PLY file of the C-alpha trace (Angstrom):
ply
format ascii 1.0
element vertex 69
property float x
property float y
property float z
element edge 68
property int vertex1
property int vertex2
end_header
158.48 140.94 124.35
156.03 142.64 126.68
154.77 140.91 129.79
151.24 141.33 131.01
150.99 142.99 134.40
148.18 141.71 136.57
146.57 143.90 139.22
145.19 142.50 142.45
142.89 143.82 145.17
143.62 143.01 148.81
140.70 142.67 151.23
140.41 141.81 154.91
136.91 140.39 155.20
134.64 142.98 153.56
137.11 145.82 154.06
139.18 146.98 151.08
142.87 147.27 152.00
144.95 147.95 148.89
145.37 147.46 145.14
148.47 146.84 143.02
150.66 144.19 141.49
151.68 141.22 143.63
155.19 142.63 144.00
153.89 146.04 145.12
151.47 144.49 147.61
154.18 142.20 149.01
156.50 145.14 149.67
153.80 147.35 151.20
152.37 144.63 153.45
155.64 142.89 154.40
154.83 139.47 152.96
156.01 137.38 150.03
154.64 137.22 146.51
154.24 133.47 146.97
151.99 133.98 150.00
149.82 136.53 148.20
149.54 134.27 145.16
148.34 131.44 147.44
145.77 133.73 149.09
144.28 134.33 145.63
143.50 130.63 145.11
140.21 128.77 145.64
142.07 126.39 147.97
142.85 129.20 150.42
139.23 130.38 150.26
137.97 126.88 151.07
140.35 126.43 154.02
139.61 129.73 155.76
136.61 131.60 157.09
135.64 134.71 155.16
135.67 137.12 158.09
139.00 138.39 159.41
141.13 136.77 156.71
143.14 138.47 154.00
141.88 137.67 150.51
143.50 138.58 147.21
141.40 139.00 144.06
142.79 139.24 140.54
141.37 142.31 138.81
142.81 142.12 135.31
145.88 142.50 133.16
147.20 145.89 132.16
150.27 147.17 130.37
151.28 150.80 130.20
147.98 151.96 131.66
145.87 150.30 128.97
144.03 147.03 129.28
145.32 144.04 127.28
143.20 141.07 126.29
0 1
1 2
2 3
3 4
4 5
5 6
6 7
7 8
8 9
9 10
10 11
11 12
12 13
13 14
14 15
15 16
16 17
17 18
18 19
19 20
20 21
21 22
22 23
23 24
24 25
25 26
26 27
27 28
28 29
29 30
30 31
31 32
32 33
33 34
34 35
35 36
36 37
37 38
38 39
39 40
40 41
41 42
42 43
43 44
44 45
45 46
46 47
47 48
48 49
49 50
50 51
51 52
52 53
53 54
54 55
55 56
56 57
57 58
58 59
59 60
60 61
61 62
62 63
63 64
64 65
65 66
66 67
67 68
């Protein structure tokens, strides 16, 4: 069975930082997948100011380079 792979964009304020899966972003930015998953939630957005915070946005799900619905 194939799993869907979700891609995420990492921003610091208005500045684009990186794009990739949660696992890839966690390795490259020395943090945990759990932390990045939390930073993608509306709760994190409500608790923090927009400027100078790291935000994670879910872009979509892809498998093998092609988009899955």
